[in-house]
TORKOL-4160 file (C-alpha; in steps of 0.2 Angstrom, whole numbers, padded with zeros to 4 digits, m for minus):
124
<pt num="1" X="0881" Y="0343" Z="0806"/>
<pt num="2" X="0879" Y="0349" Z="0788"/>
<pt num="3" X="0890" Y="0343" Z="0774"/>
<pt num="4" X="0891" Y="0354" Z="0758"/>
<pt num="5" X="0896" Y="0347" Z="0741"/>
<pt num="6" X="0898" Y="0358" Z="0726"/>
<pt num="7" X="0897" Y="0353" Z="0707"/>
<pt num="8" X="0895" Y="0361" Z="0690"/>
<pt num="9" X="0912" Y="0369" Z="0688"/>
<pt num="10" X="0922" Y="0367" Z="0672"/>
<pt num="11" X="0930" Y="0376" Z="0657"/>
<pt num="12" X="0920" Y="0388" Z="0648"/>
<pt num="13" X="0924" Y="0402" Z="0635"/>
<pt num="14" X="0921" Y="0420" Z="0639"/>
<pt num="15" X="0903" Y="0425" Z="0637"/>
<pt num="16" X="0897" Y="0407" Z="0641"/>
<pt num="17" X="0887" Y="0401" Z="0656"/>
<pt num="18" X="0888" Y="0388" Z="0670"/>
<pt num="19" X="0877" Y="0383" Z="0684"/>
<pt num="20" X="0885" Y="0378" Z="0700"/>
<pt num="21" X="0875" Y="0367" Z="0713"/>
<pt num="22" X="0878" Y="0365" Z="0731"/>
<pt num="23" X="0870" Y="0349" Z="0738"/>
<pt num="24" X="0868" Y="0348" Z="0757"/>
<pt num="25" X="0867" Y="0333" Z="0768"/>
<pt num="26" X="0863" Y="0330" Z="0786"/>
<pt num="27" X="0852" Y="0341" Z="0796"/>
<pt num="28" X="0849" Y="0355" Z="0784"/>
<pt num="29" X="0832" Y="0362" Z="0791"/>
<pt num="30" X="0841" Y="0374" Z="0803"/>
<pt num="31" X="0851" Y="0383" Z="0789"/>
<pt num="32" X="0847" Y="0401" Z="0789"/>
<pt num="33" X="0856" Y="0406" Z="0774"/>
<pt num="34" X="0868" Y="0401" Z="0761"/>
<pt num="35" X="0880" Y="0409" Z="0749"/>
<pt num="36" X="0895" Y="0407" Z="0737"/>
<pt num="37" X="0912" Y="0413" Z="0739"/>
<pt num="38" X="0927" Y="0412" Z="0727"/>
<pt num="39" X="0946" Y="0412" Z="0728"/>
<pt num="40" X="0958" Y="0415" Z="0713"/>
<pt num="41" X="0976" Y="0409" Z="0714"/>
<pt num="42" X="0986" Y="0422" Z="0725"/>
<pt num="43" X="0970" Y="0431" Z="0730"/>
<pt num="44" X="0959" Y="0432" Z="0746"/>
<pt num="45" X="0943" Y="0422" Z="0746"/>
<pt num="46" X="0929" Y="0434" Z="0743"/>
<pt num="47" X="0910" Y="0434" Z="0744"/>
<pt num="48" X="0900" Y="0432" Z="0727"/>
<pt num="49" X="0882" Y="0430" Z="0733"/>
<pt num="50" X="0871" Y="0425" Z="0747"/>
<pt num="51" X="0853" Y="0420" Z="0749"/>
<pt num="52" X="0841" Y="0419" Z="0764"/>
<pt num="53" X="0831" Y="0403" Z="0768"/>
<pt num="54" X="0815" Y="0409" Z="0760"/>
<pt num="55" X="0825" Y="0417" Z="0745"/>
<pt num="56" X="0817" Y="0434" Z="0748"/>
<pt num="57" X="0834" Y="0442" Z="0752"/>
<pt num="58" X="0849" Y="0441" Z="0741"/>
<pt num="59" X="0866" Y="0449" Z="0740"/>
<pt num="60" X="0878" Y="0450" Z="0725"/>
<pt num="61" X="0895" Y="0457" Z="0724"/>
<pt num="62" X="0897" Y="0472" Z="0713"/>
<pt num="63" X="0908" Y="0462" Z="0701"/>
<pt num="64" X="0894" Y="0450" Z="0697"/>
<pt num="65" X="0878" Y="0460" Z="0698"/>
<pt num="66" X="0867" Y="0457" Z="0683"/>
<pt num="67" X="0877" Y="0442" Z="0677"/>
<pt num="68" X="0875" Y="0429" Z="0691"/>
<pt num="69" X="0859" Y="0423" Z="0700"/>
<pt num="70" X="0858" Y="0414" Z="0716"/>
<pt num="71" X="0843" Y="0403" Z="0720"/>
<pt num="72" X="0839" Y="0388" Z="0731"/>
<pt num="73" X="0827" Y="0373" Z="0731"/>
<pt num="74" X="0824" Y="0368" Z="0749"/>
<pt num="75" X="0815" Y="0352" Z="0745"/>
<pt num="76" X="0831" Y="0346" Z="0736"/>
<pt num="77" X="0843" Y="0354" Z="0749"/>
<pt num="78" X="0852" Y="0362" Z="0735"/>
<pt num="79" X="0858" Y="0380" Z="0732"/>
<pt num="80" X="0862" Y="0386" Z="0714"/>
<pt num="81" X="0873" Y="0399" Z="0706"/>
<pt num="82" X="0868" Y="0403" Z="0688"/>
<pt num="83" X="0883" Y="0412" Z="0680"/>
<pt num="84" X="0880" Y="0421" Z="0663"/>
<pt num="85" X="0892" Y="0432" Z="0653"/>
<pt num="86" X="0907" Y="0424" Z="0661"/>
<pt num="87" X="0923" Y="0433" Z="0660"/>
<pt num="88" X="0941" Y="0427" Z="0662"/>
<pt num="89" X="0942" Y="0437" Z="0679"/>
<pt num="90" X="0928" Y="0425" Z="0685"/>
<pt num="91" X="0941" Y="0411" Z="0685"/>
<pt num="92" X="0942" Y="0404" Z="0703"/>
<pt num="93" X="0938" Y="0390" Z="0714"/>
<pt num="94" X="0920" Y="0393" Z="0720"/>
<pt num="95" X="0915" Y="0387" Z="0738"/>
<pt num="96" X="0897" Y="0385" Z="0744"/>
<pt num="97" X="0894" Y="0391" Z="0762"/>
<pt num="98" X="0880" Y="0389" Z="0774"/>
<pt num="99" X="0875" Y="0399" Z="0790"/>
<pt num="100" X="0865" Y="0392" Z="0804"/>
<pt num="101" X="0863" Y="0407" Z="0815"/>
<pt num="102" X="0853" Y="0423" Z="0810"/>
<pt num="103" X="0862" Y="0437" Z="0802"/>
<pt num="104" X="0860" Y="0450" Z="0788"/>
<pt num="105" X="0861" Y="0443" Z="0770"/>
<pt num="106" X="0873" Y="0457" Z="0764"/>
<pt num="107" X="0891" Y="0460" Z="0761"/>
<pt num="108" X="0896" Y="0454" Z="0778"/>
<pt num="109" X="0888" Y="0437" Z="0776"/>
<pt num="110" X="0898" Y="0422" Z="0781"/>
<pt num="111" X="0893" Y="0405" Z="0788"/>
<pt num="112" X="0903" Y="0392" Z="0797"/>
<pt num="113" X="0900" Y="0378" Z="0785"/>
<pt num="114" X="0910" Y="0376" Z="0769"/>
<pt num="115" X="0911" Y="0364" Z="0754"/>
<pt num="116" X="0927" Y="0358" Z="0746"/>
<pt num="117" X="0925" Y="0369" Z="0731"/>
<pt num="118" X="0923" Y="0367" Z="0712"/>
<pt num="119" X="0934" Y="0375" Z="0699"/>
<pt num="120" X="0928" Y="0387" Z="0686"/>
<pt num="121" X="0940" Y="0392" Z="0672"/>
<pt num="122" X="0935" Y="0405" Z="0659"/>
<pt num="123" X="0945" Y="0406" Z="0644"/>
<pt num="124" X="0948" Y="0422" Z="0634"/>
């Protein structure tokens, strides 16, 4: 089994930056892809970004394109989300996600493994 733990959330002013980390434990070598989702109060959980095992394929939601960058460091079993130019509407709990079966890294990405989430609050 794979366990995912997010970190790096916090309070930041609009226009600032944060880097989220997702550390995986257990058997991680079978992970095909990973991604980040977020959920704001009263709203549905939505995909933010996803990345293939090699990093060659990435996906970004339209709302974060040009501002967020997903990356992974497989030797450390860690996936990152660099968030720049943060806006108040980015405020949400961010969840790391991992997929162990092949599938396209696109809007429909969704894996079966979830972290507990890390809160990002952007003040105006």
